[in-house]
GUTIBA-958882 format. One record per residue: residue number from 1; residue in three letters; y, x, z of N, C-alpha, C, CB in turn. Coordinates in pm, whole numbers, padded with zeros to 5 digits. Glycine has a CB too. Layout:
<recs>
REC, drense, banu, npy, npx, npz, capy, capx, capz, cpy, cpx, cpz, cbpy, cbpx, cbpz
REC, NUM, Ala, Y, X, Z, Y, X, Z, Y, X, Z, Y, X, Z
...
</recs>
This chain:
<recs>
REC, drense, banu, npy, npx, npz, capy, capx, capz, cpy, cpx, cpz, cbpy, cbpx, cbpz
REC, 1, Met, -03966, 03745, 01444, -03859, 03842, 01428, -03799, 03868, 01566, -03751, 03791, 01327
REC, 2, Thr, -03807, 03989, 01614, -03764, 04020, 01749, -03614, 04041, 01762, -03835, 04141, 01798
REC, 3, Asp, -03546, 04077, 01654, -03403, 04100, 01669, -03319, 03983, 01618, -03364, 04226, 01595
REC, 4, Ala, -03375, 03865, 01612, -03299, 03746, 01575, -03209, 03706, 01691, -03394, 03628, 01536
REC, 5, Pro, -03095, 03644, 01662, -03005, 03599, 01770, -03079, 03505, 01865, -02881, 03528, 01711
REC, 6, Arg, -03070, 03535, 01995, -03140, 03453, 02095, -03049, 03407, 02207, -03255, 03529, 02153
REC, 7, Phe, -02933, 03469, 02227, -02850, 03439, 02342, -02712, 03393, 02298, -02839, 03562, 02434
REC, 8, Thr, -02666, 03284, 02355, -02528, 03243, 02336, -02457, 03262, 02469, -02518, 03095, 02286
REC, 9, Ile, -02325, 03272, 02463, -02248, 03284, 02587, -02176, 03152, 02611, -02148, 03403, 02580
REC, 10, Asn, -02134, 03133, 02734, -02073, 03006, 02773, -01924, 03002, 02743, -02096, 02980, 02922
REC, 11, Arg, -01892, 03033, 02619, -01755, 03031, 02571, -01756, 02983, 02426, -01689, 03172, 02584
REC, 12, Ser, -01643, 02934, 02382, -01618, 02910, 02241, -01517, 03015, 02198, -01565, 02762, 02213
REC, 13, Leu, -01491, 03020, 02069, -01401, 03122, 02017, -01295, 03059, 01929, -01480, 03228, 01938
REC, 14, Val, -01171, 03104, 01947, -01064, 03063, 01856, -00994, 03187, 01803, -00963, 02968, 01927
REC, 15, Ile, -00947, 03174, 01681, -00867, 03277, 01616, -00738, 03209, 01572, -00943, 03343, 01493
REC, 16, Leu, -00627, 03273, 01600, -00499, 03223, 01550, -00474, 03288, 01415, -00382, 03252, 01651
REC, 17, Arg, -00472, 03208, 01311, -00446, 03256, 01176, -00296, 03247, 01149, -00527, 03175, 01070
REC, 18, His, -00239, 03358, 01108, -00096, 03362, 01079, -00065, 03283, 00953, -00048, 03507, 01063
REC, 19, Lys, 00048, 03214, 00957, 00099, 03143, 00840, 00225, 03213, 00789, 00128, 02992, 00874
REC, 20, Gln, 00269, 03175, 00671, 00384, 03240, 00607, 00508, 03244, 00695, 00416, 03168, 00478
REC, 21, Pro, 00544, 03137, 00770, 00665, 03147, 00853, 00659, 03260, 00956, 00688, 03015, 00924
REC, 22, Phe, 00539, 03290, 01009, 00527, 03403, 01101, 00557, 03533, 01029, 00386, 03408, 01164
REC, 23, Leu, 00499, 03552, 00912, 00523, 03674, 00835, 00670, 03686, 00799, 00437, 03675, 00708
REC, 24, Asp, 00732, 03577, 00758, 00874, 03580, 00724, 00957, 03623, 00844, 00921, 03441, 00674
REC, 25, Trp, 00927, 03566, 00961, 01000, 03604, 01083, 00977, 03752, 01114, 00955, 03517, 01203
REC, 26, Leu, 00852, 03796, 01110, 00820, 03934, 01145, 00893, 04033, 01053, 00670, 03957, 01138
REC, 27, Met, 00896, 04004, 00925, 00962, 04095, 00831, 01113, 04101, 00856, 00934, 04052, 00687
REC, 28, Ser, 01171, 03992, 00907, 01315, 03993, 00934, 01347, 04047, 01073, 01372, 03854, 00919
REC, 29, Ala, 01257, 04034, 01168, 01284, 04075, 01306, 01250, 04221, 01333, 01206, 03987, 01401
REC, 30, Asp, 01151, 04273, 01266, 01106, 04411, 01289, 01209, 04507, 01228, 00964, 04435, 01228
REC, 31, Pro, 01262, 04598, 01311, 01361, 04693, 01258, 01306, 04782, 01147, 01413, 04781, 01371
REC, 32, Ser, 01177, 04808, 01149, 01116, 04888, 01041, 00981, 04826, 01003, 01098, 05039, 01087
REC, 33, Pro, 00986, 04714, 00932, 00861, 04645, 00898, 00779, 04724, 00797, 00891, 04506, 00843
REC, 34, Pro, 00648, 04714, 00809, 00562, 04779, 00708, 00591, 04717, 00571, 00410, 04765, 00744
REC, 35, Lys, 00612, 04799, 00472, 00650, 04750, 00340, 00537, 04673, 00271, 00693, 04867, 00252
REC, 36, Asp, 00413, 04704, 00307, 00300, 04641, 00239, 00236, 04528, 00321, 00195, 04747, 00207
REC, 37, Leu, 00306, 04476, 00420, 00251, 04371, 00505, 00244, 04239, 00429, 00336, 04354, 00631
REC, 38, Thr, 00125, 04179, 00429, 00102, 04049, 00364, 00024, 03961, 00460, 00026, 04066, 00229
REC, 39, Leu, 00012, 03834, 00426, -00071, 03745, 00509, -00215, 03797, 00513, -00068, 03601, 00454
REC, 40, Ala, -00264, 03845, 00403, -00401, 03897, 00398, -00416, 04017, 00492, -00439, 03936, 00254
REC, 41, Ser, -00319, 04106, 00493, -00331, 04223, 00580, -00315, 04185, 00727, -00226, 04328, 00542
REC, 42, Leu, -00238, 04080, 00756, -00227, 04032, 00895, -00363, 03985, 00947, -00124, 03918, 00905
REC, 43, Glu, -00445, 03933, 00858, -00574, 03876, 00898, -00688, 03978, 00902, -00610, 03766, 00803
REC, 44, Glu, -00662, 04101, 00863, -00770, 04200, 00856, -00834, 04229, 00990, -00718, 04327, 00799
REC, 45, Asp, -00757, 04230, 01098, -00814, 04262, 01229, -00736, 04190, 01338, -00813, 04415, 01253
REC, 46, Gly, -00732, 04059, 01330, -00659, 03981, 01430, -00740, 03962, 01557, -00621, 03847, 01373
REC, 47, Asp, -00671, 03915, 01658, -00736, 03889, 01786, -00821, 03763, 01779, -00632, 03876, 01897
REC, 48, Ala, -00931, 03765, 01852, -01015, 03647, 01872, -01013, 03619, 02022, -01163, 03669, 01818
REC, 49, Phe, -01007, 03492, 02056, -00995, 03453, 02196, -01116, 03371, 02238, -00864, 03373, 02220
REC, 50, Leu, -01182, 03415, 02343, -01288, 03335, 02402, -01223, 03234, 02494, -01392, 03425, 02480
REC, 51, Ile, -01257, 03108, 02476, -01198, 03005, 02559, -01304, 02947, 02651, -01134, 02893, 02472
REC, 52, Pro, -01264, 02888, 02763, -01359, 02844, 02865, -01463, 02746, 02812, -01285, 02781, 02978
REC, 53, Gly, -01579, 02753, 02874, -01686, 02660, 02843, -01673, 02530, 02921, -01820, 02723, 02871
REC, 54, Glu, -01595, 02530, 03025, -01570, 02410, 03106, -01421, 02389, 03116, -01634, 02423, 03248
REC, 55, Pro, -01366, 02273, 03091, -01443, 02158, 03043, -01503, 02189, 02907, -01353, 02031, 03034
REC, 56, Ile, -01607, 02120, 02872, -01680, 02149, 02748, -01589, 02128, 02627, -01806, 02061, 02737
REC, 57, Ile, -01581, 02231, 02547, -01507, 02225, 02422, -01610, 02242, 02312, -01392, 02336, 02414
REC, 58, Asp, -01642, 02132, 02244, -01750, 02140, 02146, -01711, 02092, 02008, -01867, 02061, 02195
REC, 59, Asn, -01579, 02087, 01984, -01535, 02052, 01849, -01395, 02109, 01827, -01536, 01897, 01828
REC, 60, Glu, -01355, 02111, 01701, -01228, 02173, 01666, -01109, 02102, 01730, -01211, 02175, 01516
REC, 61, Ala, -01115, 01969, 01738, -01003, 01895, 01798, -00983, 01934, 01944, -01028, 01742, 01786
REC, 62, Asp, -01092, 01947, 02019, -01081, 01989, 02160, -01028, 02132, 02171, -01217, 01978, 02230
REC, 63, Ala, -01072, 02218, 02079, -01025, 02357, 02080, -00875, 02363, 02050, -01103, 02442, 01977
REC, 64, Val, -00831, 02287, 01951, -00688, 02284, 01919, -00609, 02231, 02038, -00662, 02197, 01792
REC, 65, Lys, -00661, 02128, 02104, -00593, 02073, 02223, -00583, 02181, 02331, -00670, 01949, 02277
REC, 66, Trp, -00691, 02257, 02352, -00689, 02364, 02454, -00584, 02468, 02416, -00830, 02431, 02469
REC, 67, Val, -00583, 02510, 02291, -00486, 02609, 02245, -00344, 02556, 02264, -00510, 02646, 02096
REC, 68, Glu, -00321, 02431, 02228, -00186, 02376, 02239, -00144, 02357, 02384, -00179, 02243, 02166
REC, 69, Asn, -00239, 02343, 02475, -00205, 02340, 02619, -00170, 02478, 02673, -00322, 02282, 02698
REC, 70, His, -00206, 02582, 02598, -00182, 02721, 02638, -00098, 02795, 02535, -00314, 02794, 02661
REC, 71, Trp, -00025, 02722, 02453, 00045, 02780, 02339, 00145, 02888, 02379, 00116, 02671, 02263
REC, 72, Ala, 00216, 02869, 02489, 00322, 02965, 02525, 00263, 03103, 02555, 00403, 02913, 02647
REC, 73, Met, 00155, 03107, 02631, 00090, 03234, 02663, 00036, 03300, 02537, -00024, 03212, 02765
REC, 74, Leu, -00029, 03222, 02451, -00085, 03276, 02327, 00026, 03324, 02233, -00172, 03171, 02257
REC, 75, Phe, 00133, 03248, 02225, 00248, 03285, 02141, 00303, 03420, 02186, 00359, 03175, 02147
REC, 76, Glu, 00327, 03434, 02315, 00381, 03560, 02368, 00285, 03675, 02346, 00413, 03547, 02516
REC, 77, His, 00156, 03650, 02358, 00057, 03756, 02335, 00066, 03807, 02191, -00087, 03704, 02363
REC, 78, Val, 00072, 03716, 02095, 00080, 03757, 01955, 00211, 03829, 01927, 00066, 03635, 01862
REC, 79, Leu, 00321, 03777, 01980, 00450, 03844, 01959, 00447, 03986, 02015, 00564, 03763, 02024
REC, 80, Arg, 00391, 04001, 02134, 00384, 04132, 02199, 00296, 04229, 02120, 00330, 04118, 02342
REC, 81, Asp, 00193, 04175, 02053, 00109, 04260, 01967, 00191, 04326, 01857, -00004, 04177, 01904
REC, 82, Trp, 00294, 04254, 01808, 00372, 04304, 01695, 00501, 04372, 01737, 00404, 04191, 01603
REC, 83, Leu, 00569, 04315, 01835, 00697, 04372, 01880, 00701, 04371, 02032, 00818, 04293, 01820
REC, 84, Thr, 00703, 04487, 02092, 00706, 04493, 02239, 00845, 04467, 02295, 00657, 04629, 02286
REC, 85, Asp, 00948, 04480, 02214, 01085, 04453, 02259, 01108, 04302, 02255, 01189, 04527, 02169
REC, 86, Glu, 01106, 04238, 02372, 01119, 04093, 02381, 01255, 04043, 02332, 01097, 04048, 02523
REC, 87, Asp, 01355, 04130, 02325, 01485, 04090, 02272, 01477, 04055, 02123, 01587, 04202, 02294
REC, 88, Leu, 01373, 04103, 02056, 01355, 04075, 01914, 01278, 03945, 01889, 01283, 04190, 01847
REC, 89, Trp, 01220, 03888, 01994, 01142, 03766, 01980, 01233, 03647, 01954, 01056, 03742, 02106
REC, 90, Pro, 01180, 03543, 01890, 01261, 03422, 01873, 01294, 03363, 02010, 01186, 03317, 01786
REC, 91, Lys, 01417, 03321, 02025, 01462, 03270, 02156, 01410, 03129, 02182, 01616, 03270, 02163
REC, 92, Asn, 01401, 03050, 02079, 01362, 02911, 02094, 01217, 02893, 02049, 01457, 02819, 02012
REC, 93, Arg, 01124, 02932, 02137, 00982, 02916, 02105, 00935, 02779, 02153, 00897, 03031, 02169
REC, 94, Thr, 00877, 02704, 02062, 00830, 02570, 02094, 00690, 02551, 02038, 00927, 02463, 02037
REC, 95, Leu, 00625, 02446, 02083, 00493, 02412, 02029, 00505, 02381, 01879, 00433, 02291, 02104
REC, 96, Lys, 00614, 02318, 01838, 00634, 02287, 01697, 00637, 02415, 01614, 00764, 02207, 01678
REC, 97, Ile, 00709, 02516, 01660, 00715, 02644, 01588, 00578, 02711, 01591, 00822, 02738, 01649
REC, 98, Phe, 00511, 02707, 01706, 00376, 02763, 01716, 00285, 02703, 01609, 00317, 02738, 01858
REC, 99, Arg, 00289, 02571, 01595, 00207, 02503, 01494, 00245, 02545, 01352, 00220, 02352, 01508
REC, 100, Gln, 00375, 02571, 01329, 00420, 02613, 01196, 00377, 02756, 01164, 00572, 02602, 01185
REC, 101, Trp, 00364, 02838, 01268, 00335, 02981, 01249, 00187, 03015, 01252, 00406, 03061, 01353
REC, 102, Phe, 00104, 02930, 01316, -00037, 02964, 01335, -00128, 02846, 01306, -00061, 03015, 01477
REC, 103, Ala, -00243, 02875, 01248, -00351, 02778, 01234, -00461, 02821, 01331, -00404, 02770, 01084
REC, 104, Val, -00530, 02724, 01386, -00638, 02753, 01480, -00771, 02746, 01407, -00635, 02654, 01600
REC, 105, Glu, -00848, 02853, 01417, -00983, 02855, 01364, -01078, 02854, 01483, -01008, 02981, 01272
REC, 106, Tyr, -01178, 02769, 01480, -01265, 02745, 01594, -01411, 02776, 01560, -01252, 02600, 01642
REC, 107, Arg, -01480, 02834, 01655, -01625, 02855, 01646, -01688, 02811, 01778, -01660, 03006, 01614
REC, 108, Ser, -01787, 02723, 01769, -01848, 02669, 01891, -01957, 02760, 01947, -01907, 02533, 01863
REC, 109, Met, -02021, 02836, 01861, -02133, 02920, 01905, -02094, 03066, 01896, -02260, 02892, 01822
REC, 110, Val, -02104, 03136, 02008, -02081, 03280, 02012, -02214, 03343, 02051, -01964, 03319, 02114
REC, 111, Trp, -02273, 03414, 01959, -02405, 03474, 01979, -02392, 03617, 02026, -02487, 03468, 01851
REC, 112, Asp, -02469, 03651, 02126, -02476, 03788, 02176, -02604, 03848, 02119, -02475, 03794, 02334
REC, 113, Leu, -02589, 03949, 02035, -02703, 04005, 01964, -02771, 04119, 02038, -02660, 04054, 01830
REC, 114, Thr, -02738, 04135, 02163, -02803, 04237, 02244, -02824, 04182, 02384, -02720, 04368, 02248
REC, 115, Asn, -02912, 04244, 02457, -02931, 04202, 02597, -02862, 04297, 02694, -03080, 04194, 02630
REC, 116, Glu, -02776, 04384, 02640, -02698, 04474, 02726, -02592, 04392, 02800, -02632, 04588, 02644
REC, 117, Pro, -02558, 04430, 02922, -02455, 04354, 02995, -02319, 04366, 02925, -02445, 04404, 03140
REC, 118, Leu, -02242, 04260, 02934, -02107, 04263, 02880, -02019, 04348, 02969, -02051, 04120, 02867
REC, 119, Glu, -01931, 04423, 02909, -01829, 04496, 02984, -01696, 04430, 02958, -01826, 04647, 02946
REC, 120, Ile, -01619, 04413, 03062, -01487, 04352, 03051, -01385, 04459, 03086, -01474, 04227, 03144
REC, 121, Glu, -01292, 04481, 02995, -01189, 04583, 03015, -01057, 04512, 03044, -01176, 04677, 02891
REC, 122, Glu, -01000, 04541, 03159, -00873, 04479, 03196, -00759, 04553, 03128, -00854, 04477, 03349
REC, 123, Trp, -00666, 04477, 03068, -00551, 04535, 03000, -00426, 04512, 03080, -00535, 04477, 02860
REC, 124, Asn, -00344, 04615, 03086, -00213, 04607, 03147, -00114, 04605, 03032, -00185, 04726, 03247
REC, 125, Asp, -00028, 04503, 03027, 00065, 04490, 02913, 00143, 04617, 02886, 00161, 04376, 02939
REC, 126, Ala, 00185, 04685, 02989, 00268, 04803, 02971, 00186, 04927, 02936, 00349, 04830, 03096
REC, 127, Ala, 00070, 04940, 02997, -00005, 05064, 02983, -00125, 05057, 02890, -00051, 05108, 03116
REC, 128, Gly, -00160, 04936, 02844, -00278, 04925, 02757, -00403, 04907, 02839, -00291, 05046, 02668
REC, 129, Pro, -00518, 04952, 02784, -00643, 04929, 02853, -00648, 04997, 02989, -00757, 04977, 02768
REC, 130, Gly, -00715, 04931, 03079, -00730, 04983, 03214, -00875, 05006, 03246, -00668, 04889, 03316
REC, 131, Glu, -00913, 04969, 03366, -01049, 04996, 03411, -01148, 04896, 03350, -01057, 04991, 03564
REC, 132, Val, -01271, 04939, 03337, -01378, 04853, 03289, -01436, 04782, 03409, -01488, 04935, 03212
REC, 133, Ile, -01445, 04650, 03397, -01502, 04567, 03504, -01637, 04517, 03453, -01406, 04447, 03543
REC, 134, His, -01741, 04541, 03528, -01874, 04499, 03482, -01904, 04359, 03525, -01982, 04592, 03534
</recs>
């Protein structure tokens, strides 16, 4: 079979799964929250994060440790996805709250199903997508 997966990349993947406390906060903080927002709808198209291959992260515990070492950046990224006005964000963001609001889903193998080169698009927080870096 010629189109079977043959290439992996030197990254693992994590997804932050929203928990009920995040949804509760979002519905109270957003000045005009979507009326039909549910945990299921939050998960329909969430962000996936490629995490470094070095040091080697080859199990869920190591991935969770990596995420928890970078929790503040990830927390702010998710908050910014939903509310760009930082005045609406929770003032007291901690690792404990991060753990209450998100579950970490881990995948060790990321398969590239094509031999086309990867394109990397740099994002500017204020302006959105920027130039494509090859």
